[in-house]
C-alpha positions in Angstrom: 1.3 -16.2 8.4 -1.6 -14.6 6.3 -5.4 -14.9 7.8 -7.7 -16.4 5.9 -11.5 -15.5 7.0 -14.3 -17.2 5.8 -16.4 -15.1 3.1 -20.1 -16.4 2.5 -19.7 -15.2 -1.3 -23.1 -16.4 -2.4 -24.3 -13.9 0.5 -22.2 -10.8 -0.1 -21.4 -10.7 -3.9 -23.6 -8.3 -4.4 -21.9 -6.2 -1.8 -18.7 -6.9 -1.8 -15.2 -4.6 -2.9 -12.6 -6.7 -4.1 -8.9 -4.9 -3.8 -5.2 -6.1 -4.5 -3.3 -5.4 -1.3 -1.1 -3.0 -2.6 2.6 -2.0 -0.9 1.6 1.3 1.4 -0.9 2.1 -1.5 -1.6 5.7 -3.1 -4.0 8.6 -2.4 -6.4 6.9 -5.1 -6.2 3.4 -3.5 -7.2 4.7 -0.2 -9.9 6.9 -1.4 -11.4 3.6 -2.7 -11.0 1.7 0.3 -13.0 4.1 2.5 -15.3 4.6 -0.1 -16.2 0.6 0.0 -18.6 -0.6 2.2 -17.5 -4.5 2.4 -13.8 -4.6 1.3 -12.0 -8.2 0.7 -8.3 -8.2 -0.2 -7.3 -11.0 -2.8 -4.8 -13.3 -2.4 -5.8 -16.5 -4.6 -5.3 -13.7 -8.1 -2.0 -14.3 -10.0 0.6 -12.1 -9.3 1.5 -9.9 -12.0 4.3 -8.0 -11.9 5.1 -4.2 -12.2 2.1 -3.4 -10.2 1.8 -1.4 -6.6 1.6 -4.7 -4.7 5.1 -4.7 -4.3 6.0 -1.0 -5.5 5.5 2.3 -4.1 6.2 6.1 -5.2 7.3 8.6 -3.1 9.1 12.1 -3.8 12.3 12.2 -3.0 15.3 15.1 -3.8 15.1 14.1 -7.4 11.5 13.8 -8.2 9.4 10.5 -8.1 11.3 7.5 -6.9 9.8 4.1 -7.4 10.5 1.7 -4.4 10.2 -2.1 -5.0 9.9 -5.3 -2.8 12.1 -7.7 -5.0 10.1 -10.9 -5.0 11.6 -14.7 -4.9 11.8 -16.0 -8.5 10.6 -19.5 -9.1 9.7 -19.9 -12.5 6.1 -20.4 -12.2 2.8 -18.3 -11.8 2.4 -17.8 -8.1 -0.9 -16.9 -6.5 -0.4 -13.8 -4.2 -0.8 -15.4 -1.2 2.5 -17.4 -1.9 4.7 -14.8 -3.2 7.5 -14.8 -1.3 9.9 -11.5 -0.4 13.4 -12.2 -1.4 16.4 -10.7 0.6 19.0 -11.3 -1.8 19.4 -7.6 -2.4 19.6 -5.4 0.5 16.5 -3.7 -0.3 15.3 -3.0 3.1 18.2 -0.7 4.0 18.2 1.0 0.6 14.1 1.3 0.8 14.6 3.1 5.0 17.2 5.2 3.5 15.0 6.3 0.5 12.6 7.5 2.8 14.9 9.0 5.3 16.3 10.9 2.2 13.1 12.2 1.2 10.8 12.7 4.6 13.4 13.6 7.3 13.0 17.4 6.6 9.2 16.7 7.1 6.8 17.7 9.9 6.0 13.9 11.0 8.4 11.7 10.1 10.3 12.0 13.5 6.4 11.1 14.9 6.4 8.1 12.8 9.7 6.8 12.6 9.5 4.1 15.1 6.2 2.4 13.5 7.9 2.1 9.9 11.8 1.1 10.8 11.0 -2.4 11.8 9.6 -3.3 8.5 13.0 -2.5 7.2 15.1 -4.4 9.7 12.8 -7.5 10.5 12.5 -10.2 7.8 9.0 -11.1 6.5 8.8 -14.4 4.7 5.7 -13.5 2.5 4.7 -10.0 0.3 0.9 -10.3 1.1 1.9 -10.6 5.3 4.1 -7.3 4.9 1.7 -5.4 2.8 -1.2 -6.4 5.1 0.5 -5.6 8.6 1.9 -2.3 6.8 -1.5 -1.5 5.4 -2.8 -2.3 9.6 -0.1 0.2 11.0 -1.0 3.1 8.6 -4.5 2.6 9.6 -3.9 2.8 13.2 -1.9 5.9 13.2 -4.2 7.6 11.4 -7.1 6.3 13.6 -9.1 5.0 10.8 -10.9 1.5 10.9 -10.7 -0.1 7.6 -12.5 -3.9 8.5 -11.4 -6.1 5.8 -11.5 -9.5 4.9 -8.9 -12.1 3.0 -10.6 -13.9 0.0 -10.6 -17.9 0.5 -10.9 -18.3 -3.1 -10.9 -16.9 -6.6 -14.0 -15.0 -8.1 -14.3 -14.2 -12.0 -16.9 -11.7 -11.4 -17.8 -9.6 -8.2 -20.1 -6.1 -7.8 -16.8 -3.7 -7.1 -13.7 -5.5 -8.3 -10.5 -3.3 -8.0 -8.4 -6.1 -8.9 -7.1 -4.8 -12.1 -7.2 -0.9 -11.7 -3.9 0.7 -11.7 -5.2 3.4 -8.8 -2.8 5.7 -11.0 -5.8 8.5 -11.9 -6.8 10.9 -8.6 -9.8 13.5 -9.7 -9.2 17.1 -8.5 -6.2 15.9 -6.0 -6.0 18.1 -3.2 -2.1 19.8 -2.6 -0.6 19.9 0.7 3.1 21.2 1.7 6.0 19.1 0.3 9.4 18.7 1.3 10.8 19.9 -1.7 7.9 21.9 -3.0 11.1 24.4 -3.7 12.6 22.5 -6.8 9.3 19.9 -7.8 5.9 20.9 -8.5 3.0 19.7 -6.4 3.3 15.6 -7.1 -0.1 14.3 -6.2 -1.1 10.5 -5.9 1.9 9.0 -4.0 1.9 6.5 -1.5 0.1 7.4 1.1 3.4 7.6 3.3 4.2 10.4 1.7 0.7 12.9 3.2 1.7 11.0 6.5 5.2 11.8 6.6 3.8 15.7 5.3 0.4 16.1 7.2 0.1 13.7 10.0 -3.7 12.7 11.0 -4.6 15.4 8.8 -4.0 12.7 6.2 -7.6 11.4 6.9 -9.1 14.9 5.8 -7.2 14.3 2.3 -8.4 11.3 1.5 -11.7 11.4 2.6 
């Protein structure tokens, strides 16, 4: 279950950076996280469709590929902490096959695959739990500390609000070797997994 952490909003609104919690967020997302002092992940917002909260982009043999986690349909608006993952489709198998096809030939896939395979074997009820655990795994592998809290209520206004940002723009992206560079030009700002499988520990330098 999601860990609820008490946040003193009256004392911290001036320095709080409020973020959505993404599915293996992209480089722009992680750059923003690392540039923030006090990160709070939003769990009380209404779940917006077609965002990186339940999708990520990787570079496969045919170009950019979107991997989408299907959610349980309820017919009602849901807050992020109540969004369930649907297992009616075999999305875990499909996502893992796509990751293998994209990165099996990368320098670090074999090094990290045992860390990520359980996410595509075990069933997690809530999307936010899945995303948070995946985020924490990524931070551990990169040996970076990104302490965070979870929101305990919805705030209309905070000093640094990243909830509605698309994270689609990346200024002056640094290039690195990608698996299919022989058939596709360098593609910036993909999921952090693209950099991790291709660069390994040097991913930290990329996002800094």
